[in-house]
Every structure is written in C-alpha cells, then in structure tokens.
C-alpha positions in Angstrom: 99.8 105.8 110.6 97.7 107.6 107.7 100.1 107.6 104.6 102.7 105.4 106.0 103.6 103.8 102.7 103.9 107.2 100.9 106.0 108.7 103.7 108.4 105.6 103.7 108.9 105.8 100.0 109.4 109.7 100.1 112.1 109.4 102.6 114.0 106.3 101.3 114.7 108.3 98.1 118.5 109.1 98.9 118.9 105.4 99.9 117.5 104.1 96.7 119.6 106.7 94.6 122.9 105.5 96.5 122.0 101.9 95.7 121.1 102.9 92.0 124.2 105.0 91.5 126.4 102.3 92.8 125.1 99.7 90.4 124.9 102.0 87.3 128.9 102.6 87.9 129.3 99.2 86.7 129.3 99.5 82.8 127.7 96.0 82.5 124.6 97.5 84.2 123.7 100.3 81.5 122.0 99.3 78.3 123.8 99.2 75.0 122.4 102.4 73.4 124.2 105.3 72.2 122.6 108.6 70.9 125.3 108.8 68.1 123.6 106.0 66.5 120.4 108.0 66.2 119.0 110.9 64.3 115.9 111.5 66.7 114.9 110.7 70.1 111.4 110.5 71.2 110.2 110.3 74.8 107.1 108.8 76.0 105.1 108.8 79.2 101.7 109.4 80.9 100.9 111.3 83.8 104.1 111.8 86.0 106.2 109.6 83.4 105.2 112.3 80.8 106.9 114.8 83.1 109.8 112.7 83.6 110.2 112.5 79.7 110.2 116.2 79.5 113.0 116.4 82.3 115.0 113.9 80.4 114.6 115.3 77.0 115.9 118.8 78.5 118.8 116.8 80.1 119.6 115.2 76.5 119.0 118.3 74.5 121.6 120.3 76.4 124.0 117.7 76.0 123.8 116.3 72.7 123.4 117.5 69.1 120.2 115.4 68.4 116.6 116.2 67.9 114.6 115.1 71.2 111.2 115.8 72.1 108.7 114.4 74.6 105.2 113.3 73.9 102.2 112.2 76.0 101.5 108.4 75.2 98.0 109.5 74.5 98.9 111.9 71.4 100.9 109.3 69.9 97.8 107.2 69.8 95.4 110.2 68.8 97.6 112.1 66.4 99.4 110.2 63.6 101.8 113.1 63.2 103.4 112.6 66.5 104.6 109.0 65.5 105.4 109.3 61.9 109.1 110.0 60.8 110.7 110.9 57.6 112.1 108.1 55.5 115.6 106.9 56.7 115.4 108.7 60.0 117.0 106.4 62.8 114.7 107.0 65.7 115.1 106.0 69.3 112.0 105.9 71.4 112.3 105.8 75.1 109.3 104.9 77.0 108.8 105.6 80.7 106.3 103.5 82.9 106.7 102.8 86.7 104.6 99.7 86.5 105.2 98.9 82.6 101.6 98.1 82.4 100.0 101.4 81.5 97.7 100.6 78.7 98.4 103.9 76.7 102.1 103.8 77.0 102.0 100.1 75.6 99.6 101.2 72.7 102.1 104.2 72.1 105.2 101.9 71.9 103.3 99.5 69.6 102.4 102.4 67.3 105.9 103.6 67.1 107.3 100.0 66.5 104.8 99.9 63.4 106.6 103.0 61.9 110.0 101.9 62.8 112.6 102.6 65.4 114.4 101.2 68.5 112.5 101.2 71.8 114.3 101.7 75.1 111.8 100.5 77.8 112.4 102.1 81.4 110.4 100.7 84.1 110.9 99.9 87.9 108.9 96.6 87.6 110.7 93.1 86.6 108.9 91.2 83.9 106.6 94.0 82.9 104.9 94.3 79.6 107.0 97.2 78.7 110.4 95.6 79.3 109.1 92.5 77.4 108.0 94.7 74.4 110.9 97.0 74.3 113.8 96.3 71.9 116.2 97.3 74.9 114.8 97.0 78.6 116.3 99.2 81.4 115.0 98.0 84.7 115.2 100.4 87.7 114.5 98.1 90.5 115.5 100.8 93.0 112.7 102.9 92.0 110.1 100.1 92.7 107.1 101.4 94.9 104.3 100.0 96.7 102.4 103.2 97.2 100.1 104.9 94.6 101.8 108.1 94.3 105.0 108.3 91.9 107.8 109.4 94.2 110.9 107.2 94.2 110.2 105.7 91.0 110.3 109.1 89.2 113.4 110.5 90.7 115.2 107.0 90.3 114.3 106.8 86.5 115.1 110.2 85.9 118.7 109.7 87.5 118.9 106.6 85.3 118.5 108.4 82.2 120.7 111.2 83.4 123.5 108.8 84.1 123.1 106.9 80.7 123.1 110.2 78.6 125.4 112.2 80.9 129.2 112.9 80.5 131.8 111.7 82.8 131.6 115.0 84.7 127.8 114.7 85.1 128.1 111.3 86.7 130.6 112.4 89.2 128.2 115.2 90.0 125.2 112.7 90.1 126.9 110.9 93.0 126.7 113.7 95.2 122.5 113.6 94.9 122.1 111.1 97.7 124.0 112.8 100.5 122.5 116.2 99.2 118.9 114.6 99.5 119.1 113.3 102.7 120.5 116.7 104.1 117.3 118.4 102.4 115.1 116.0 104.1 116.5 116.5 107.4 116.8 120.2 107.3 113.6 121.0 105.8 110.8 118.6 107.0 110.1 120.4 110.3 109.9 123.9 108.7 107.7 122.6 105.7 105.4 121.0 108.3 105.0 124.3 110.0 104.6 126.2 106.7 101.9 124.2 105.4 100.2 124.3 108.7 100.3 128.1 109.3 97.3 129.0 106.9 94.2 127.1 105.6 95.9 127.0 101.9 93.3 126.3 99.3 95.3 127.1 96.2 98.7 125.8 95.2 100.9 127.4 92.5 104.3 126.0 91.4 106.5 128.3 89.2 109.6 127.3 87.3 111.7 128.1 84.1 114.2 126.3 82.0 115.4 122.7 83.3 113.1 123.1 86.3 109.7 123.3 84.5 109.2 119.8 83.9 109.5 119.4 87.9 107.3 122.0 88.4 104.4 120.2 86.6 105.4 117.0 88.7 105.4 119.0 92.0 101.9 120.4 91.2 100.6 117.1 90.3 101.8 115.6 93.6 99.6 118.2 95.5 96.6 117.3 93.4 97.1 113.5 93.9 98.0 113.4 97.7 95.7 116.2 99.0 93.1 116.6 96.1 93.7 120.4 96.2 93.8 122.9 93.3 97.2 123.2 92.1 98.7 124.9 89.1 102.3 125.2 87.4 103.2 128.0 85.2 106.4 129.1 83.6 108.0 131.6 86.1 107.2 134.9 84.8 104.0 133.9 82.9 102.2 134.1 86.5 102.1 137.8 86.1 100.0 137.3 82.8 96.5 136.4 84.1 96.8 133.5 86.7 97.9 136.0 89.5 94.3 137.0 89.5 93.2 134.1 91.9 96.3 135.0 94.3 95.4 135.7 98.0 96.5 135.1 101.2 95.2 131.2 101.1 97.7 130.6 98.2 101.0 129.0 98.7 103.3 129.6 95.8 106.4 127.5 95.3 109.1 129.1 93.2 112.1 127.1 91.9 114.9 129.6 92.3 116.0 131.4 89.0 119.5 131.7 87.9 119.0 135.1 87.2 118.7 136.8 90.8 117.4 140.1 89.4 114.1 138.5 87.6 113.7 136.1 90.5 113.9 138.5 93.4 111.8 141.1 91.4 108.9 138.2 91.0 109.2 137.4 94.6 108.6 141.0 95.6 105.5 141.0 93.4 104.2 137.7 94.8 104.4 139.0 98.4 102.7 141.9 97.4 99.8 139.8 96.4 99.4 138.3 99.9 100.4 134.8 99.0 102.8 132.6 101.1 106.2 132.1 99.0 108.3 128.9 99.1 111.5 129.1 97.3 113.5 125.9 96.7 116.4 124.9 94.6 120.0 126.1 93.8 120.1 129.6 94.5 117.3 129.8 97.1 119.2 131.3 100.0 119.5 134.6 98.0 115.5 134.8 98.5 115.9 135.0 102.5 114.3 138.2 103.7 111.6 138.0 100.9 110.5 134.5 101.0 108.5 133.0 103.9 110.8 129.9 103.7 114.0 129.4 101.3 115.2 125.9 101.2 118.5 125.7 99.2 118.9 122.2 97.5 122.1 120.7 96.2 124.0 124.2 96.1 126.9 123.6 93.5 124.8 121.5 91.1 123.5 122.5 87.7 119.7 123.2 87.8 119.1 119.9 86.0 121.5 117.8 87.9 119.7 119.1 90.9 116.2 118.2 89.9 115.5 115.2 92.1 116.8 117.1 95.3 114.7 120.1 94.5 111.7 118.0 94.1 112.0 116.6 97.6 110.6 119.8 99.5 107.8 120.1 97.0 106.9 116.4 97.8 106.9 117.1 101.6 104.6 120.0 100.8 102.1 117.7 99.0 102.3 115.2 101.9 101.7 117.7 104.8 99.1 119.5 102.9 97.3 115.9 102.5 97.4 115.2 106.3 96.4 118.7 107.1 93.2 118.2 105.0 92.6 114.6 106.3 93.4 113.0 103.2 95.2 109.6 103.0 98.3 110.0 100.5 98.4 106.2 100.2 94.6 106.0 98.8 93.8 109.2 96.7 90.2 109.5 95.6 89.5 108.3 92.0 93.0 107.2 91.5 94.5 103.7 90.6 98.3 102.8 90.7 98.3 101.4 87.0 95.8 102.8 84.3 94.5 99.9 82.3 92.0 100.6 79.5 89.9 98.3 77.4 90.3 98.5 73.4 87.5 100.9 72.2 84.7 99.5 70.6 
C-alpha cells in the first residue's frame, strides 16, 4: 500500500495520546520544571517543530504571566539578538525535535547554553543527542515515528507540553482528546477522501487566527510535504488582502472555524464567491453548514488551543488523500529526509 507507514501513524494518534496521557498522569513522569522559577521562556524548533513551538508558546502565554516567544532554530544561530538575554534574567529554553538529532536545533541549543539558561529538551527518540545535551530531558516515546512526515510526533509533543504547563482543569480536558480524535477520524475520512477527489485541486490555502494559527502553518506544510503541492497559510482575514488574487475553482481552502461567527461566516461567503471549495474544521465548524462544502466539528466543548491536535487530524487526512490523488507516496516525499543533518560551514 502506498503511504502505508504514514497512514498507520496518522490513524494511530488517538491511541498514542491515550497512552501518553495515562503516563503523564503519574507525577513522577513529568520533568521537574516550574515556570515560576524563570523570567523568560524561549522555545526552539525547525520546520514542524518550530510550528509546534509557536503553538506551545501560545498555550503558555494564555496561562502564565511570563514572557514567552518561539524562535526558529536557524535564527538563533544567525542572529545574536535572538540568543542574548538581559543580565540576571532566568531563562528556560524549550527545544523540540522529533529525532533529537537535527543539526540546526542542536547548534541553537549550544548557542543558548553559552549565554546561560536551563534547557528542557523534548524529543520522541530515546538516547538522542538533544536529550543528552539538555539540562532536563522530556522523552515522548508515544510520539516515535518511522515515517518521514511528522504527524504523531507533533501532536504527542504538543499534548505533553500542554499537560506539563496546564492547569488542573486543562489536564482534565486533555484527557478527552483520544476519544474526540478517534471520532473525528471515523466520521470524516470518507467525506474528506471524496472532497479531495472532487476537483483537480492545484492550490491549497489554510486560514486560521488566534491559537489556531500555528496549526494552520503545520497543516499547510503537510500538504506540501506529502503531495508536493502549492500550499499557503494566512491569518484568517488577511486572505482578503492580496492572496485572494490567486483563488479559483481549483483552490481548496481550509478554514479553522472562528469563535466570532459573524466574521467567520462573512468570510466564508466571500470565499465561496471566489469559486473555491471550502472546508471548515474545528470547534464551531457546524455553524458553517450551508455555506462550506464540508464542515467537520472537532472536539466541540474544548477551547481552541486545547482542541488543536484534534482539529489537525482532518487537515492531515486532506494532505494524505491529496498525495494519493496526485500519485505521490507520502512515505517518500521528494527532496526530504527524516533528519536534517548539516556539516559545520567552512
């Protein structure tokens, strides 16, 4: 079966989340790190792991009175201002890498350690260089993958950090994710397969705002990686300002449902007037029925950020089915490798 590994890892995510949450519910499994001990949090990652860092930063900033930002690993290496800190600032660096072997991420961690700070390394690979290099290691074994495209690793690492820095109420809500995720896969896969094959789509757009924007970046990247298609992500209402010039009847737009229904529905009508096919996902998606070509509610009752991993599932399915429609193998995308290793520049 073409893409068999990718498919297996995509649909296994709810089971992985269940195992992860059961483990994290034992206090001894959580790393001994408290945000109250720090003045600043800087999260690092490359590619999907950077988008993961953006999502994790959003989670932290909405819950804790601490300065938090996400930085691509490469920028820490290339721009000294990204790694400098004011004297006396207690900094926590959280570094994400599925493999724990990404060269740019390891260089960035070493650069941060040179200027001072505590490093929490989050990886899905036991014995990885990141877990060895970090002051504190957080091994998310449930997210380990054999496939090239990050799916289970992304969602599992995000849940782990949300749990670590979540409130008691947050942790209770996160426990509902496995059941919600399984329900979304079972209810939407056939519909998404049909939607993707309805037209010869050659452009893909993902729109999201607020806590969902990092997930939109990740969703767009999955389409690029798996199907080798043109895919873009924008803040929701920004699409009206220029990007809509390329919209036509071969454009598939995925909209993460907006909490503000008036803005969301107005945009949905505008998008349909452009001739695009519109998919709406996430909590509140049912409010777009009658306008969207397909609406997939996800984790209704959860906050936008808590529902992120469930909302991502339909977008991953879109990427997978698009790859098959175009004759691409999601297990072996052109020009990509599972780990990006670089030599030290001459």
